[in-house]
N, C-alpha and C positions, 0 to 999 in steps of 0.2 A: 664419235670423235669430234671435238670442237674444230671449227674452221679457224684458219690463221687470223690473228688480229691485224687489221690494216692500219690502225691508228699508230702514230709514232709514239715510242716510249720515251719517258724522261731519260736524260743522259745518265748512264750507269758507268762509272769509272772503276776499273779493277785496280785497287791499290793494295798496299801491304796490309795484312791482317794482324791484329793484335793477338796473335795465337802462338802457342808452342807447336811442336810437331814438324816444323820445317816444310810447310805446304808450299807447292810451287805456284806462286801467285804473280810473279813478275819475271819476264823472260829477258835473257841477255840479248845483245845485238844478234839479229837473225843472220844465219849463214845464207839463207835463200828465202825469197818471197815467192810463194806459189799462188797463182791467181785462178779463181773459179768464177765463171760468168756464163751460166747456161743460156742466157739470152743473146750472147754475142754470136754474130754470124761467122766469126773466125774461130770459135771454140773447138777443141778437139781433145779427146781423152788419150790420144796416142802421142801427144807432144810432151813438152817439159813444163807446162803450166806457166809459160811466159806471159807477160801482160798483153802482148800483141796477139797471142794465140792461147788464151786461157783454157783450163780444163772445162769441160761441159758439166761434169758431175763432181760433187764433193768427195765421193768415194775415190775417184781417180787421184785427187790431191792427197787424201788420207793415206792411200797406198804408197805415195811417193815421199811423204813428209818424214824427215828425220830430225835428229836432235838439233835444236837451234832454229829450225825452219818456222816460218810464219805462213799461214794459209789465209789469204784475203778472199772472202766469199761475198760476191756482189749480191745486192738485194734481188729478191725474186723467189719464185717457187721451184722447189726441187723435189719431184716425185720419185724418190728412190731411197730405199733403206740404206743407212750409212753405218759402217762398222769401222771404228777407229782402233787400231792396234799399235799406234805410234809409241815409240819409246824415246824419251828425252833424258836430260839430266837436270840436277838442281841448278846448275849454272846455265844450261842451254835447253830449256823446255821446248816442246812443240806447241805452237799456238794456233788456234783456229779462231778467226774473228770475222764478225759481220761488218760489212762496209756499205754505206750508201742507203741504208734502210732496213726493212724487215726481211729476214731470210726465213722462209717457211719450208720446213722439211716434212714430207709426208710419204706414206707408203704408195708404191706403184700398184697397179692392178694385179691382183693375185698374191701380193706379198702379205705376210702375217708377222706378228711379233712386234717388238719395239721399233720405233722409227730410227732411233739413234742408239748405237751400242758402243761402249768402251770395253774392249775385250783384251785383257792382258796388257793394257796400256799403262804407262807410267810417265810422270812429269809432263802432263798435258794440260794446257789452259784452253778452255772453250768459253770464249768471251763475247757476250752480246753487246759490248760497248763498241761504238764506232772507232776505227783505228785513229789514233791521235788524241782520243779522249774528248772529242767535240761532237756536237750534234746528237741525234738519237737514232739508235738502231737496236735490233733485238733478234734473237733466234726464237721462232716458234717451232717446237720440235715434237709436239704431240706426246710421245712417251720416250723415256730415256732409260737404258739399262747400263749399269756399271758393274762389270763382272770380272772378278780376279784382277782388279786394277788398283794402282796406288798413286798417290800424289796427283790426283785429277782435280782441277779447280774449274767448276762450272758456274758461270756468272752471267746474269742477264738473259735468261731464257724464259719461255712460257711452256708449261706442260707438266707431266708427272715424271717422277724419278724413282727407280728401283735400284738399290745397291745390294749386290749379292756376291756370293763366292768369297774368296779370301781377299777381299779388298781392304784397303786401309787409307787413311788420310785423304778422304774424298770431301771436298768442300762444295756446298750448294749455297750460293749467295745472290742477293739483290735480284731475285727472280719472282715472277708470278707463277705460283705452283698450285696444283690441284690435289696433290698428294705426294708424300715421300715415304717410301718403305725401305728400311735398312735391315737386312737379314743377318742371321747368325753367320759368323765367319768374318765379318767386317769389324773394324775397330778404328778409333781415333778419327771419326768423321765429324764434320761441322755442318750444321744447318743454321744459317745466320742471315738476318736482315732480309727476309722474304715476305711477300704478301701471299697468304693462302686463301683461296676461294675453294671450299670443299667440292662444289660442282658434282655432288653425288658420291664422292669418296667417303667411305665410312669413317676413315681416320685421316686427319691431315698429316700427322707425323707419326709413323709407327716404327719403333726400334725394337727388334726382336733378337736377343742374344748377341748384341753388338756393343761391347763395353767402351767406355771412355768417349761417348758421343756428346758433343756440345750442341745444345739447342738454345739459341740466343737471339734476342731482338727480332723475333718474328711477329707479324700481325696475322691472327688466324680467325677466320670467319666461316660459319656455315658448314661445319662438320659435326656429325653426332659425337665424335670423340676428337678432341683437338690434338692431344699428345698422349701416346700410349707407349710406355717403356716396360718391356717384359722379358722373361726367359733369360735371366742372368745378364742383363745389360747394366752391369755395375759401373760405378764411376761416371754416370751420366750427369751432366750439368744442364739445368733448365733455369735460365735467368733472362730477365728483361723482356719477356714476351708479353704480348697483349692477346688475350683469348676472350672472344665474345661468344658466350654459350649459344650454340644452335639457334640461329635466327630463323632458319628456313626448313627445319625438320618437322615431321609430323608430330603432333602434340602427344601421341601415344608412345613415342620412341624415347626410352631413357637415354640421357646424354651424360657424358663425363667430360669435364674440361681437361684435367691432367690426371693421368694414372701412372703410377710406378708400383709394380708388383713387388712381392716380398723377396723374390730372387734377384731383384735389381736394385733394391734400396741401399745395399752396402756401398759406401763411398759415393753415393749419388747426392746431389744438392739441388734444392729448389728455392729460389728467392728472387725478389725484385720483379715479380710478374704482376700484371693487372689481369685478374680473372674476374670477368664481369658476369654475374648471374643474369639469366633472362627474367623478365618481370612477370611472366605468365606462369602461374603455379599449377597449371592444369596437367603438367607432365613432370616426370621425375628427372631432376637434374642434380648432378654430383659435381660440385666444383673441384674437389680433390679426392683422389683415392691413393692412399700411400700404404704400402706393405699390407694390403688386404683390408684396410679400414677406410671408411668414407668420412669426409669432413665437409661440413657446409660452409665453413669460413676459413680464411687464412689464420685467424686468431686461434681457432680450434685446432688447426693443423700444427701451428707453432707450439701450442701448449702441450700437445701430445707427442710431438716428434722433433721439436726445435727446427723444423723446416718451415719455409715461408714466412719468416719473421718480418720481412719487409714487403710481402705481397699485399696488394690492395684489391678489394672486392667492390669497387665503385665503377661507374660508367666512364669508359674512355670516350671522348668526343671525337669520333672518327668518321662516321659515315653519313652525316646529315639526316639520320633517321630520327623521327619525331620522338621515339621513346627514349632516345639517348640525350639527356640534357645535362650531363655532368660537366665539371669544370676542368676536364683534361688532367687527371691525376698523373698521367705518364710524364708530364713535363718536369724537368729538373730532378728526376727521381731514380734514374737507372744506376746500375753499378758498372762504371766504365772499365773495371778490372775483371769483369766476368769472362770466363773462358769463351772464346769464339766471338768476342766483341770486335766489330770492324772499326776501322778508323773513320769511315764515312758511312752515311745511311743509304737507303734505297736509291736516293737521288744524287748521291755523290757529295752530300753536304756533311761537314764535320759538326760536332757538337758546338752549338753557339750559345747555349744557355738562354735563360729568359729573365729579364729584370723584374717582371711582375710577380712571379711565383717564387716562394721560398725554396732554397736548394735543400733537398733531402737525399740526394744520391750519394754514391760512394765511389771511390777510385779517383783517377785523374783523367779528364776533368770530372767534377762531381755533379755537373749540371747537364749531363746527357739525358735524353728522353728514352723511355721504354718503347718497344715496338720497332717497326721497320723504318719509320720516318723520324725526323728531328723537328717536330712542330714547335712553334713558339707563339705565345701571345704577342700581340703588337698593338700599340695605340696608333690609330690612323685618323687623319683629318682629311676629309674630302669636301672641297668647297665648290659650289656651283651657283651661278646666278640665274634664278628663274626669270628675273627681269634685270633692270639696270643696276640697282643697288641692293636688291634683296639677296641675302646670302644664306644658303642652307648648308650646314655642316653635319656630316655623319661621323660619329665617334664610335669606332668598332673595337672591341676587345675580342679578337678572333684568332684562331690558329691558322697559319698559312701552310698550305701543302699543295703540291701539284696533283693533277688527276692521273690515275694509273690506267694502264691499258684496258683492264677488264671493266672499267666503268663503275665498279662497286665502291671503290675508295675515292670518293669525290671530295670536293673542298670541305674542310672541317670548319664548322661554325658552332662553337660551344657557347654556353651561357657565360657572360663576362663577370662571374662572381669575384674574381680576384681584385677587381677595381671597386673601391668604395664610392668614388665620385670623380667627375671630370670638372676642372676649372678652365673656362675658356676666356682668354683675354683677346678681345676682338681687334685690338690695335688702334682703336679710336677713343680709348679711355673707358670703354664699357667692359665689364666683366660679368660672366654668367657661370653659375655652378649647376651641374646636372648630376643627379644621383644615378649611380650604376644600377641597372635593373637585374633582378634575379631570374627573370623569365625570358628576356629578349636579348638577342645578340647585338643589336644596334641601338644606341641612344642618339636621338636626334636633337639638335639645337639649331636655332636660326636667329639671325640678326639682320636688321635693316640699317644700313649706313645713312647718315644724314645727307651725305653728298658723295659724288663719284670720287674715286681715288684709288691708290694702292695702299694696302694695309698688311701688316704682319700679324697673323693669328697664332697665338700660342695656346695649345691644348695640353693641359697637365693632367695626367692620370694619377690620382691619389690611391695608393695601394693598400691592401689589407696588411701587407707585410711592413708597412711604414715606408716613408720616403715617397718620392715621386718620379715619374717618367714624363718628359715633355717632348712635344713635337711642334715645330714651327712651320707654318705654311704661308707664303706670300699670296695675297689675293688682290687682283685688280678688278674693280667693278666693270661691268660690260659697258656702262654709259660714260659719256664725256661731258665735261663742263665747258661753258662758253666764255670766250674772251673777245670783247669788241675790238675792232681794228678799223682805223681809217674813216671812210673807205679808202682802199688802196687799189690802184689800177695795176693788175699783173699781166694783162694781155690786151694788146691793141694791134690787130693785124694791119691796120692802116699805116703804122709807122714802125712796126717791128718790136714793140714792147712785148716782152715775154718770149722772144725768140722766133717768132713767125711773122714774116712780112708778106702781105698779099692775101687777097680774098681766099677763103677756104672753099674749094669746089665740092659739089655733091659727090658722095661716096668716099670722102677722105676724112681721117681723124688726125688730130694733133694732140700729143701728150704734153699738156700744159704744165710746166713745173710749178709746184705749189709749196711743198715742204721746204722750209729754209729760205723762202723768198719774201723779201720786203717786210720783215717782222713776224712772219709766220714761222713757228718753231718746226724743228725737224721731225719731231714725233707728234704729228698732227693726225687726228682721225677723220675730221671732216671740216669743210669750210662753208660759211654762209656767203653767198656771192650774188651778184646781179649780172646776168648775161644780156648783152645788147647786140643785135645784128643790124647792119646797115649796108648801103650800096648793094642791095639785093637785086639780082638779075632775072629771077624767075620765081616760081613757087617752090617752097621747101620747108625744112625744119631742122633744128639743131637739137642734139641730145648730148648729155653729159654722162660719161661712164656707162653708156648703154649701147648706143648705135641704133637702137630700134625704138626706145621710149623717148618721146619728144619732150623737151623742156620749153620750147617755143616754136611757133609756126609763123611763117611770113609769106607775103606775096611780093611780086616784083615791084621795086621802088619803095617798099615800106622800110621804116626803121622801127624795130620792135624790141621790147625789153621784158624780161621776166626774171624773178629771183629763184633761188634754189638753195637747198642745203645738200651738199654733195660729199659722199665718202671719198677720202683720198686713197689712191691705190698704194700698194706696197712699195712701188718705186718712187713714191712721193709726188706723183702727178695726177691730174684729172684729164681724162680723155674728152676732148671737144670734137664732136663729130657732126659733119654736114651731110644732109640727105635731101632728096626731093627730085625735081625734074632733072633730066640728064644735063641740061645746060645751066642748072642753078649754081650760084655761088654767092657768098656774102662775106663781108668783113665782120669779125667777131671782136667784141670788147667785153672784158671781164673785170669787174670791180669787186674786191673782197671787202665785206663789212665785219667779218669776225671769223674766229676759228674755234674748233672743239678739240680738246686734249683730255686724255685720261689723267686723273689726279690733280686737276687744276681747273679754275674757272668758275663761272656762276651756273647755278641751276635754273631751271625754267618752271614758271608757275602759270598754267593756263587760267584764263578768266572767261566769264561770260562775255561775249563780244560787247564792248562799250564804244559808243561814238564819242570821241573826244574833240572832233573838229567837223564843222560843216559851215563853210563860208556862205552858203545860200541862205542860212537862217540865223547866223550869229552864234552858233555853238562853238565854244572854245576860242573864238576870235571875232573881231567886228564883222558885221554882215557886209561883205564886199568881195568881189573877185580879186584874186591875187594878180597884180600887174606884172608885166615882163620885168626881168632883172630885179626882182624883189622877193622877199621871203616873208612867211608868216610863222611866228613863234607859237608853239603849242605846248601847253602845260601837260605833263604826263604824271609825275609823282604827285600823290595826294588826290588825284582825280578818281572818282568812284572808288573802286576797291584796290587801286594801285597804291602801294606804300611808298614812302620816301626811301631813298638810298638804292634805287634800282640802277643796274648798269646798262641795260638795253631794253628795248621794247619791240615786240612784234606788232607791226601796225599795217593795216590794209589801207592803202592810199588809192583814192579814186579821183580822176580828173574828169570834169563834166562841164558842159556848156562853154567850151573853149571858143574864143573868137578868132583864134589863129593857131598855128602849129607851134609846138615847143616841147620842152622836157622838164621833168621835176626831179629834183635831188632831195633825198631825205638824209639829214645829218644832225649832229649834236647842235644845240642852240649856240649861236655865236661863232660857228665854225668859219664864217666868211663865204666868199664866192666859191662854190664847189667846182671841182674839175671832173667829177663823175656824175652820171645820171642814174636815176632809179626807175623812171617811167617816161615813156615818149608818147605824145598825143598829137592828134590832128584836129583841125577846126571842126567843131560840132561832134566830135567823137567822145564817147564815154568809155574810159579804159581804166583798169586798176592793176595793182600789183601789191603783194605782201612783202614787206621789207623789215629786216631786223636792224633797228637803228640804235646806235649808241646814244645814251641819254647824258646830257651835260650835267655839271655839278649843280646847276640851278634846278634840275629836275625837268628840263624841257628839251624838246627837239625843235627843229625848224624845217619847213618845206620850202624849197627855193624854186621859183619859176624861171627857167632859163629860156623863155620864149624870145624870139626876135621882135615880135609885135603881138599885140592883143593881150588878153587876160583869160583867167580860167578859175572856175570854182573848184575847191578842193575839199574832199571828205576823208577823214581818217578814223578807222575803227580799230581798237586795240583787241587782240585775241590772247595776249599773254605778255609776261615780262620776265626779265632775267635779274637775279639777285643772288648774293652769296648764300642766303638762307633758303632759297627755293629748293624743293626736293628733287625735281625731275632732271635727269641727264639724258643726253642724246645717244641713241644706239643706231649706228648706220646699218643698213641692210643692202643686200644686192637689189638694185631697183627692180620692181615688179609691177605689173599692171593688175590692180585690184578690181577694176571695173572697165568693161567695154560694152555699152548697151547695144552696140551693133551685133554682139554675139548672143544677146538674150532673146528669148522667145517673145517677150512683150515689147521688145523694140525700144523706141525712143523715150526720152523724158518729155511728157506731154505738157501742154499749157496749163497753168494755174493748178499744178498737181505736186504732191509730195511723195517721194519714194524712199523707203529704207534700203540701204545697201550694206552688205557684209564686207568689211574691209580686210578681214583676216583670212581670205581665200586666195590661193595661188591659181593660175590658169588651169593647172591639172586637177584642181579640186582639193588639194591638200591644204592644211592650214599654214598660214605664214608664220605662226609661232609666237607672235607678240601677245602680251597679256591684255585683258580687257581694260578699258578706261584710259588708254594711252592717247597722246597727242601725235597725230601723224604729220610728218613733213611730206606733203604730197602736191602734185601738180594736177590741176583740172584742165581738161581740154574739151571744147565743144566743137562739133562738126555737123554738117548737114542741117544747119539751122534754117527753119522755115520762116522766122521772123526775128526781130530784135528781142532781147530779153536779158534777164539777170538771174543768177542762181544764188540761193541762200543755202549754206551747208551748216548743219548743227547736230549735236548728239541726239540720237533717237531717244524718244521718251522725255525730252525736255521741250520747253516753250521756244518757239521759233523767234530768233532775234530780228530786229528791224535793220539788218545790215546785209549787204551782198558780198559774196565771195568771188564772183566773176560776172562781168558784163560782156555780152556778146552781140554781134550784129548778124543779120541774115546773110547766109552763104559766105561766111568768113570764119575760118578756123581760128580759134582763140585759145591760148594757154595762159593759165594764171596759177602762181604758186600760193600755197597757204598752209597754215598750221591748224589742223582740225582735230578736236577732241572727240573720241568715240564714246559711246555709251557704255556704262558698266552695270551689270556683269557681262554685257555682250560687246560686240565689236562693230556696231552699226552706226552709220551716218545717215541722217535724213537729208535729202536734197529737194528743195522746193524750186520749181521753175516759174518765175514771174514773167510770163510771156503770153502773147496771143498765139504763139506757134509752138513748135516742138524742136527738140535738138537731141542728137546723140551725145553721150558724155563718156569721157575716158578719165579714170583716176589712176595716176601712177605714184607709187610710194617709194620714198628714198630713205626712210628711217623713221624713228619715233622717239618721243620723249616719255619717260616713265620712271616711276619710283618703286612700285611694288605690284 
């Protein structure tokens, strides 16, 4: 005996049957609800079956149930043979229904015979659909015997069924069955819309001397004989069934799909079935046996007997088995007026028809499918971005169907032969036509958008039957475009700008409003900003949207600045967090230089780092230090590989050889005296920062020296630029630490040495998931420095440029933001340490720019 199935069954709703014979399939309002719950601590078989004190056994409820009563059987296992002798009426049947899940009925120790018996019962519904018609529930009953009973409707069970005695009008519907035997003496029975798994039974449906039986819309697999009608079973109807000949029988066993003997042929009909021969000719297979003669095809049967005129002998695409590659001939081809045809299928779905396949069925509606389920072809567009703007679309012409309890009838994936081709309009003016394949279920198409945005994709299936079926899918690229802004100051805790006044102490975070603030749109994905801390009281660090990954480090009395590109949280804010010594605190200043949004803005184009300014030697400006309260104008457009018409530039600014303390602001050329700073420096200090600077209409930027006294040399190195035609868009990520040399076996970054580091690794060893060759928005931090030095960062496998990414001093933690392009097809950055000492290095990633 098979063990009960524990998986939930698809919802099976007991609805009216499109039948004659007056079967009891829907009950009137119940007179009484009797409850059965064998797991309840308060259950008793000596009570009345109230909800508070339910029966422990189904038998106790069966003995008590009368006309109009409903028996609710709670999910669970019931090891006791059940005999139902209940008698209802057409207006008030007795109903047994499973509630809350699978009800498994089995024999107790020492018991023999069937698990469930209907003995002299009439007008009884035994329904595996959950009460109320929602959810999934079923009866696992092992074996069922219906003896001398009439008007019994059995729906939603799993097991075998034997109908015997002088029974009549017994219906077996929407069930997983291993064999049905109907004996002489019974009549007017219905076997409809079931899934049959032979499971060792020699015959799936055996009708012996039982006239007027309707065998309709069943799907039958793995029985040596699928349907056998004999011994005077006249008036039998066999329609809309799917029979797959003996997939799992021994090759020496002769098999017969459908057999109607001579004594049963009178008044019997056979039509609208799919009888699929097995493709192995090593054993004898008989698709049809009618009145003592065998027929190899439906055409031969029809010619000799006029039966099976609409039968099909092609492969139904049902089981995902490799030898079955047909185009689902069962679709739109059933006879809806067949005796025993239900209003809904195995899953409770009505006939929906299929727009891809020609309608060849009969009755109303004429587009029902043969078999237990109502599958349909469908055109499906599935869009996914492997990177920022690379879109992959899967176009599937596939049958949709749920998975059944026994696991044999899994998702249907036929050959998409009904479609001639697909036409894909990508929503950006580009159109692509893909031919339908005769061997594969999925046709792939891909498209790369020129820039980030939201597009409407229209997939049109061009049918063999003429006409089209279209599906539209909106798709938003993962990346965002950049729009320069300001700079605009959105936070200054010294005066309360941004909603917070007063230094931020260690251990606290502030949700700084960003979306909708000072020209920043509400639907913003990330912002480019400059964070400055001042009035520092001890040693500490600040982090943005992390709390643990630092964006800048400071010591007592320092004023420190660093840039960042930071994802904006769902609430429209960026978390500004302070950490460090217990008594550490600092004022925070945030200046936004631009923002990223999906569907708008400029793309990014990385370049080989180019030095566009060095006042020490006259590169890009006269050879002279920049005096206090003055600016140097720097040409960007047209310099080296940078084109005209750019909107912003990513530039690494270094202050060196300062004769006093001060600050530098990077802004569009001609912007005037700035109110925000990008870089703070002290006398004799070498310090740098990467800034995204809006470019003026004249193609230039300017660097302003806000020193109170003294002068400073300035160096500017370009790592990339923004323009409407540039391909790369920004994809924010949850900040992660890609490198911490303190955790490596080899330890520090040593003097005058180059190290390759993999940036696509998370701390747990998993990949971060970004494609190779992207530009990372990342922060470099040095610590435990043994001497002064500078780091150069560049793609592995390329020539090292003569520019630095970070300058550091001995025993002073330094953080510096940058945009770093990784090598392709790998994800490595080379780091060269230009120093006489060593340093530990941390690299924290906040997002990346990519196109494909």
